C-alpha positions as CSV (number, residue, x, y, z in Angstrom):
1,M,90.8,84.8,118.7
2,T,93.9,85.4,120.9
3,A,92.9,86.9,124.3
4,L,94.5,90.2,125.1
5,T,95.2,91.5,128.6
6,L,97.1,94.3,130.3
7,S,99.4,93.7,133.2
8,T,101.9,95.5,135.5
9,S,103.6,92.2,136.3
10,A,107.4,92.0,135.8
11,A,108.6,89.6,133.1
12,P,110.5,87.2,135.4
13,G,107.4,86.4,137.4
14,L,104.9,85.8,134.6
15,R,103.9,82.2,134.1
16,A,103.9,81.9,130.4
17,D,105.4,80.0,127.5
18,A,107.5,82.9,126.4
19,I,108.5,86.5,127.0
20,V,108.7,88.7,124.0
21,I,111.2,91.6,124.0
22,G,112.2,94.2,121.4
23,V,115.7,94.9,120.0
24,A,116.8,97.4,117.5
25,K,119.8,98.7,115.5
26,G,121.7,101.6,116.9
27,T,120.9,105.0,115.4
28,A,123.3,107.0,113.3
29,S,124.3,108.9,116.5
30,R,124.5,105.6,118.5
31,A,125.9,103.3,115.8
32,K,128.7,102.2,118.1
33,D,126.1,100.8,120.5
34,G,125.4,98.0,118.0
35,L,122.3,96.1,119.0
36,V,120.0,98.0,121.4
37,V,117.6,96.3,123.9
38,A,114.4,98.3,123.7
39,P,112.5,99.7,126.7
40,G,110.2,97.3,128.4
41,A,112.9,94.6,128.6
42,E,114.9,96.1,131.4
43,T,114.2,93.2,133.8
44,V,115.1,90.7,131.2
45,D,118.4,92.4,130.4
46,K,119.2,92.6,134.1
47,A,118.8,88.9,134.4
48,Y,121.5,88.5,131.8
49,D,123.7,90.8,133.8
50,G,123.2,93.6,131.3
51,G,124.7,91.4,128.5
52,L,121.5,90.5,126.6
53,A,122.4,92.5,123.5
54,G,125.8,90.7,123.3
55,V,124.2,87.3,123.7
56,L,121.7,88.1,120.9
57,E,124.5,89.4,118.6
58,T,126.4,86.2,119.2
59,L,123.2,84.4,118.0
60,G,123.1,86.5,114.8
61,A,120.5,89.0,115.8
62,S,120.8,92.4,114.1
63,G,117.6,94.2,115.2
64,A,116.3,94.3,111.7
65,E,112.5,94.8,111.4
66,G,110.6,91.5,111.9
67,E,113.7,89.4,112.7
68,V,113.0,86.9,115.4
69,T,115.7,85.3,117.7
70,K,114.9,82.7,120.4
71,L,117.0,81.9,123.4
72,P,116.5,80.1,126.7
73,A,115.2,82.3,129.5
74,P,117.6,83.0,132.4
75,A,117.5,81.3,135.8
76,G,114.6,82.4,137.9
77,F,112.2,83.1,135.1
78,K,108.8,81.3,135.2
79,A,108.7,81.3,131.3
80,P,111.2,79.0,129.6
81,L,111.8,81.1,126.5
82,V,112.7,84.6,125.5
83,V,111.8,85.8,122.0
84,A,113.6,88.8,120.7
85,V,112.0,90.6,117.8
86,G,113.6,93.3,115.7
87,L,112.1,96.8,115.7
88,G,114.4,98.2,113.0
89,T,116.5,101.3,113.7
90,A,116.2,102.6,117.3
91,P,114.7,106.1,117.6
92,E,116.9,109.0,118.6
93,K,117.1,110.0,122.2
94,D,113.7,111.0,123.8
95,A,111.8,109.8,120.7
96,G,109.5,106.8,121.0
97,Y,109.2,103.8,118.7
98,D,106.9,104.2,115.8
99,G,103.5,102.6,116.2
100,E,103.8,100.6,113.0
101,A,107.2,99.2,114.1
102,L,105.6,98.0,117.3
103,R,102.7,96.6,115.4
104,K,104.9,94.6,113.0
105,A,107.2,93.3,115.7
106,A,104.2,92.1,117.8
107,G,102.8,90.4,114.8
108,A,106.0,88.7,113.9
109,A,106.3,87.4,117.4
110,A,102.7,86.2,117.5
111,R,103.3,84.2,114.3
112,V,106.3,82.3,115.7
113,L,104.4,81.6,118.9
114,T,101.7,79.5,117.2
115,G,100.9,76.7,119.5
116,A,101.8,78.6,122.7
117,K,99.1,79.0,125.3
118,K,100.4,82.3,126.8
119,A,103.1,84.8,126.1
120,G,104.1,88.1,127.8
121,F,104.9,91.0,125.5
122,A,107.6,93.3,127.1
123,L,107.7,95.7,124.1
124,P,108.1,99.5,124.5
125,L,104.8,101.0,125.8
126,A,105.3,104.7,126.2
127,D,101.6,105.4,126.2
128,A,98.2,104.0,125.5
129,A,98.6,104.3,121.7
130,D,101.6,102.0,121.9
131,A,99.6,99.5,123.8
132,G,96.9,99.6,121.1
133,A,99.5,99.2,118.4
134,V,101.1,96.2,120.1
135,G,97.7,94.6,120.8
136,E,96.6,95.1,117.2
137,G,99.8,93.6,115.9
138,V,99.4,90.5,118.2
139,L,95.8,89.9,117.2
140,L,96.5,90.3,113.5
141,G,99.8,88.4,113.5
142,A,98.2,85.4,115.4
143,Y,95.5,85.0,112.7
144,V,95.0,81.6,111.2
145,F,92.5,80.5,108.6
146,D,91.8,76.8,109.3
147,A,88.0,76.5,108.6
148,Y,88.7,73.9,105.9
149,K,91.3,71.9,107.8
150,D,90.7,68.5,109.1
151,T,89.2,68.6,112.7
152,G,89.7,65.0,113.5
153,K,91.8,63.7,116.4
154,D,95.0,63.7,114.3
155,A,94.3,67.2,112.8
156,K,96.8,69.0,115.1
157,A,99.7,66.9,113.9
158,R,98.7,67.2,110.2
159,N,97.6,70.8,110.0
160,G,99.7,72.7,112.4
161,K,99.1,74.2,115.8
162,A,96.5,76.6,117.2
163,P,97.2,80.3,117.3
164,L,98.6,81.9,120.4
165,G,96.1,81.6,123.2
166,E,96.7,84.7,125.3
167,A,98.9,87.7,125.0
168,V,99.8,89.7,128.1
169,L,101.0,93.3,127.5
170,L,103.5,93.8,130.2
171,G,104.0,97.4,131.2
172,G,100.3,98.1,130.4
173,K,98.0,99.8,132.9
174,P,94.9,97.7,133.4
175,R,93.1,100.4,135.4
176,D,93.9,103.3,133.2
177,K,91.0,104.3,131.0
178,A,93.1,105.3,128.0
179,Y,95.0,101.9,128.0
180,K,91.7,100.0,128.4
181,A,90.2,102.0,125.6
182,A,93.2,101.4,123.3
183,V,93.0,97.6,123.9
184,E,89.3,97.5,123.4
185,R,89.7,99.4,120.1
186,A,92.5,97.0,119.0
187,V,90.2,94.0,119.7
188,A,87.3,95.5,117.8
189,V,89.3,96.5,114.8
190,A,91.4,93.3,114.7
191,E,88.4,91.0,115.0
192,E,86.6,92.7,112.2
193,L,89.7,92.9,110.0
194,N,90.2,89.2,110.6
195,R,86.5,88.6,109.6
196,A,87.4,90.3,106.3
197,R,90.3,88.0,105.9
198,D,88.1,85.0,106.5
199,L,85.7,86.2,103.8
200,V,88.5,86.7,101.3
201,N,90.0,83.3,102.1
202,T,86.7,81.4,101.9
203,P,86.4,79.4,98.7
204,P,83.9,80.8,96.1
205,N,81.8,77.6,96.2
206,D,80.9,78.6,99.7
207,L,80.8,82.3,99.3
208,D,78.5,83.4,96.5
209,P,76.6,86.7,96.6
210,E,73.7,85.2,98.5
211,A,75.9,83.7,101.1
212,F,77.9,86.9,101.6
213,A,74.6,88.8,102.0
214,A,73.4,86.3,104.6
215,I,76.7,86.8,106.6
216,A,76.2,90.6,106.5
217,Q,72.6,90.2,107.7
218,A,73.7,88.1,110.6
219,A,76.4,90.5,111.7
220,A,74.1,93.5,111.3
221,K,71.5,91.9,113.6
222,E,74.2,91.2,116.2
223,H,75.6,94.8,116.2
224,G,72.4,96.8,115.8
225,I,73.1,97.8,112.2
226,K,70.2,98.3,109.8
227,V,70.5,96.1,106.7
228,Q,68.8,96.0,103.3
229,V,69.4,93.3,100.7
230,L,68.3,93.8,97.0
231,D,68.0,90.5,95.2
232,E,67.7,90.0,91.4
233,K,64.0,90.9,91.4
234,A,64.6,94.1,93.3
235,L,67.7,94.9,91.3
236,T,65.7,94.5,88.1
237,K,62.9,96.6,89.4
238,G,65.3,99.3,90.4
239,G,67.2,99.3,87.1
240,Y,70.6,98.3,88.4
241,G,72.0,97.4,85.0
242,G,75.6,97.2,86.0
243,I,75.3,94.7,88.8
244,L,72.7,92.6,86.9
245,G,74.9,92.7,83.7
246,V,78.0,91.4,85.6
247,G,76.0,88.7,87.4
248,A,74.0,87.6,84.3
249,G,76.3,84.7,83.5
250,S,76.2,83.0,86.9
251,A,73.8,80.5,88.4
252,S,74.3,82.5,91.6
253,G,72.3,85.7,91.4
254,P,73.8,89.1,92.3
255,R,73.0,91.2,95.4
256,L,73.3,94.8,96.6
257,V,73.6,95.0,100.4
258,K,73.2,98.2,102.3
259,L,74.5,98.4,105.9
260,S,73.5,101.5,107.9
261,Y,75.1,102.4,111.2
262,T,73.7,105.5,112.8
263,S,74.7,107.5,115.8
264,S,72.3,109.9,117.6
265,K,75.2,112.2,118.1
266,A,76.5,112.2,114.5
267,K,77.0,115.4,112.7
268,K,78.6,113.9,109.6
269,S,77.9,110.9,107.3
270,L,80.2,108.7,105.3
271,A,79.4,106.1,102.6
272,F,81.7,103.2,101.9
273,V,81.3,101.3,98.7
274,G,82.9,97.9,98.1
275,K,83.4,95.8,95.0
276,G,82.2,92.3,95.8
277,I,82.9,90.0,92.9
278,T,82.8,86.7,94.8
279,Y,84.6,85.0,91.9
280,D,85.9,86.6,88.7
281,S,86.5,84.3,85.7
282,G,86.6,87.4,83.5
283,G,83.3,86.4,82.0
284,I,83.2,86.0,78.2
285,S,86.5,87.8,78.2
286,L,87.9,84.8,80.0
287,K,91.1,85.2,82.0
288,P,94.1,83.2,80.7
289,A,95.4,80.2,82.6
290,G,97.3,81.2,85.7
291,H,95.2,84.2,86.5
292,N,92.1,82.5,87.9
293,E,93.4,80.7,91.0
294,T,93.2,83.6,93.4
295,M,90.1,85.3,92.0
296,K,88.1,84.4,95.1
297,C,89.8,87.6,96.5
298,D,87.9,89.9,94.1
299,M,85.4,90.6,96.8
300,A,88.1,92.1,99.2
301,G,86.7,95.6,98.8
302,A,83.3,94.6,99.9
303,A,84.8,92.6,102.8
304,A,86.7,95.7,103.9
305,V,83.6,97.9,103.8
306,F,81.6,95.3,105.7
307,A,84.2,95.0,108.4
308,A,84.7,98.7,108.7
309,V,81.0,99.4,109.2
310,V,80.7,96.7,111.9
311,A,83.9,98.1,113.6
312,A,82.4,101.6,113.6
313,A,79.3,100.2,115.3
314,R,81.3,98.3,117.8
315,L,83.3,101.4,118.7
316,G,80.2,103.5,118.9
317,L,81.7,106.2,116.7
318,E,79.7,109.5,116.5
319,V,79.3,109.4,112.7
320,N,76.7,107.8,110.4
321,V,78.4,105.2,108.2
322,T,76.7,103.4,105.4
323,G,78.3,100.5,103.6
324,W,77.3,99.3,100.1
325,L,78.3,95.8,99.1
326,A,78.0,95.3,95.3
327,L,78.0,91.5,95.1
328,A,78.1,89.4,91.9
329,E,79.8,86.4,90.4
330,N,81.4,87.0,87.0
331,M,81.0,83.8,84.9
332,P,80.9,82.9,81.2
333,S,77.7,81.2,80.0
334,G,74.9,81.5,77.4
335,S,73.3,84.2,79.5
336,A,76.5,86.2,80.2
337,T,77.0,89.8,79.1
338,R,79.0,89.9,75.9
339,P,81.7,92.4,74.7
340,G,79.6,94.8,72.6
341,D,76.6,94.7,74.8
342,V,75.2,98.0,76.2
343,L,74.0,98.2,79.8
344,R,71.7,100.9,81.2
345,M,73.0,101.7,84.6
346,Y,71.1,102.7,87.8
347,S,72.1,106.3,87.1
348,G,70.4,106.1,83.7
349,K,73.7,106.3,81.8
350,T,74.5,103.7,79.2
351,V,77.7,101.8,79.1
352,E,79.2,99.9,76.2
353,V,80.9,96.8,77.6
354,L,84.1,96.3,75.6
355,N,85.7,93.8,78.0
356,T,83.7,91.7,80.5
357,D,86.8,91.4,82.7
358,A,86.4,95.1,83.5
359,E,83.4,94.2,85.6
360,G,84.3,95.7,88.9
361,R,83.7,99.2,87.7
362,L,80.2,98.2,86.5
363,V,79.0,97.0,89.9
364,L,80.7,99.9,91.7
365,A,79.0,102.4,89.3
366,D,75.6,101.3,90.4
367,A,76.5,101.3,94.1
368,L,78.2,104.7,93.8
369,W,75.1,106.2,92.3
370,A,72.9,104.6,95.0
371,A,75.2,105.9,97.7
372,S,75.1,109.4,96.1
373,Q,71.3,109.6,96.4
374,E,71.7,109.9,100.2
375,Q,74.0,112.9,99.9
376,P,76.7,111.8,102.3
377,D,79.5,114.1,103.3
378,A,81.9,111.9,101.5
379,I,82.1,108.5,99.6
380,V,85.0,106.2,99.6
381,D,85.0,103.1,97.4
382,V,87.3,100.2,97.8
383,A,88.1,97.7,95.1
384,T,90.6,95.1,93.8
385,L,90.1,96.9,90.5
386,T,93.0,96.8,88.1
387,G,96.2,94.9,87.4
388,A,97.6,98.3,86.2
389,M,97.7,99.5,89.7
390,M,99.7,96.5,90.8
391,L,102.1,97.3,88.0
392,A,102.4,100.8,89.2
393,L,102.6,100.3,92.9
394,G,103.5,96.7,93.5
395,S,101.9,94.2,95.8
396,R,101.9,96.0,99.1
397,T,100.7,99.5,98.3
398,F,97.2,100.7,97.2
399,G,96.4,103.7,95.0
400,I,94.2,106.6,96.0
401,M,92.3,108.7,93.5
402,A,89.8,111.4,94.4
403,N,87.8,114.3,93.0
404,D,89.2,116.6,95.7
405,D,92.9,117.0,96.3
406,A,92.5,117.8,100.0
407,F,90.4,114.7,100.6
408,R,92.8,112.5,98.7
409,T,95.6,113.8,101.0
410,A,93.5,113.2,104.1
411,V,92.8,109.6,103.0
412,H,96.5,109.1,102.3
413,E,97.5,110.4,105.7
414,A,94.9,108.2,107.4
415,A,96.2,105.2,105.6
416,E,99.8,105.9,106.6
417,E,98.8,106.7,110.2
418,V,97.4,103.2,110.6
419,G,100.2,101.4,108.8
420,E,98.6,100.7,105.4
421,P,101.0,101.7,102.6
422,A,99.2,103.9,100.0
423,W,100.0,106.4,97.4
424,P,98.0,109.3,95.9
425,M,97.3,108.9,92.1
426,P,96.0,111.5,89.6
427,L,92.9,111.5,87.4
428,P,94.3,113.0,84.2
429,E,91.5,114.5,82.2
430,H,93.0,113.6,78.8
431,L,92.4,109.9,79.6
432,R,88.6,110.4,79.7
433,K,88.3,110.7,75.9
434,G,89.5,107.1,75.4
435,M,86.2,105.9,77.0
436,D,84.0,107.7,74.4
437,S,81.7,105.3,72.8
438,P,79.9,105.6,69.4
439,V,76.8,103.8,70.7
440,A,76.6,104.6,74.5
441,D,77.3,107.4,76.9
442,I,80.6,105.8,77.9
443,A,82.6,102.6,77.4
444,N,84.0,100.5,80.2
445,M,87.5,100.5,78.7
446,G,89.8,103.3,77.6
447,E,93.5,103.6,76.9
448,R,95.6,100.6,78.0
449,M,98.4,102.8,79.4
450,G,97.3,104.3,82.7
451,G,94.5,101.7,83.0
452,G,94.2,102.1,86.8
453,L,93.6,105.9,86.3
454,V,91.1,105.2,83.5
455,A,89.1,103.0,85.9
456,G,89.1,105.9,88.4
457,L,87.8,108.3,85.8
458,F,85.1,105.8,84.9
459,L,83.9,105.6,88.5
460,R,83.9,109.4,88.9
461,E,81.2,109.5,86.2
462,F,78.8,107.8,88.7
463,V,79.5,110.0,91.8
464,G,76.7,112.5,92.5
465,E,77.4,116.1,91.7
466,G,79.1,118.0,94.6
467,I,79.9,114.9,96.6
468,T,83.5,114.4,97.8
469,W,84.7,111.0,96.7
470,A,87.9,108.9,96.9
471,H,88.7,105.6,95.2
472,L,91.0,103.0,96.7
473,D,92.4,100.5,94.3
474,I,93.6,97.7,96.6
475,A,94.4,95.1,93.8
476,G,98.0,94.7,95.0
477,P,97.8,94.3,98.8
478,A,94.4,92.7,99.2
479,F,95.8,89.1,98.7
480,N,99.3,88.1,99.8
481,E,100.6,85.3,97.5
482,S,104.1,85.3,99.0
483,G,105.1,84.3,102.6
484,P,103.8,86.0,105.7
485,F,105.5,89.1,107.1
486,G,105.0,91.2,110.2
487,Y,101.3,90.9,111.1
488,T,100.3,90.1,107.5
489,P,99.5,86.4,106.7
490,K,99.6,84.6,103.4
491,G,96.2,84.9,101.7
492,G,93.6,87.6,102.5
493,T,95.1,90.6,104.3
494,G,92.1,92.8,105.2
495,T,93.7,95.8,103.5
496,A,91.8,99.1,103.8
497,V,89.7,98.1,106.9
498,R,91.9,100.2,109.2
499,T,92.0,103.1,106.8
500,L,88.2,103.2,106.6
501,V,87.8,102.9,110.4
502,R,90.3,105.7,110.9
503,L,88.5,107.9,108.4
504,A,85.3,107.3,110.3
505,E,87.0,108.2,113.6
506,L,88.5,111.4,112.1
507,T,85.1,112.4,110.7
508,A,83.4,111.7,114.1
509,A,86.0,114.0,115.8
510,G,85.4,116.7,113.2
511,D,89.0,116.4,111.9
512,L,88.2,115.3,108.3
513,G,86.7,118.3,106.5
């Protein structure tokens, strides 16, 4: 991954391939200023005799968020190129730039610097938090998934260039503990988020439940996390009817992976539960043509949970965090679960399966009940669960449902704080009746309208009594099928990792209930 360093060096003297600066639109009170050169770029502006904004405007720069403009560096610079990246509207006087704006700008610049060995980032760094935001943006924006690209001698020419080699955060304070901690956090979170992206991008022929479990075991060993893997035999013995039912049609058997990070100083505990359908064909309720091509991403929830637990361990957070990865492959075959079958879940409840493509809630139900048995202070599940949520919130925002309004608000605030668009959603009681079954305790389908909310109501049935719980439906933002933007690549995005890590940090600090 891209190396990240702090430096007090001035931009003109840094030996690098490029110097990145920030520019912004003038605020309402400063609209006459036009394009504004952001703090951090003073020495660069001075080298243009204070006319950098005018030069950039001549080149068409507007300061819009994520806009990138390149121009030759002025005489005397040891870097040949200046890269100006838009930060959006400039803040009012005495107000700093928003952390997410810095994160997106750094990510956009890192993407266009693919192939460069070293770049200096002279973006606004008012404090250590800004350094962390810029560092995180760089590391996420520089992400490349090339595991399946040709590695022969002509690979570079055919498959593109390597990601940015090193990013130097100019204006950083390498000897300041807060700055160092912010960068270390950025590295840990970004590396694990990029690990989640790798998992989502990996083809399903190489990432079945057994392979996913093995990856989790290796990471757990490396970072001192306790791990337990339940295979088909153990799942059968334990009565995990939901996970077994979903995996019944596949030649690759299901798994339930439990990752436990513990801190000797912890006073609270969190359980994260992730949907891990390594490939979703829909089962007997086969998906129509055009809906299968990206279904390798249906394990994005489990990938996010896995990454968040490892990040918590790497950061040494003073909170106990348990991750549950409910892994299965949903395939049609002679042994597959059929519409009309009834499954007995781990909780003892029975579920009539009306649609085998509503499989995520079945594996999550077993994992939620397993997590509930340990009585954590809160449970958060993460899943690419419903197309209905995509219809409601689009492709960049995930929905949040909960059995506690205050906790739902706290999760929403945590998501917004780290730059993950999310929106609180209700759990209307009248929709529960639609899941009544004449032959079982509950059906896995209800009313078509409000389908994302119906799924949330189904999951609530399998949360232990008295346990605070939230459900994140990340179906929209988990996989980006359009072009890259900001620090978000095409393909797997790693959505929800940062929200989960922030929830763990807040819990450790005693600021989350």
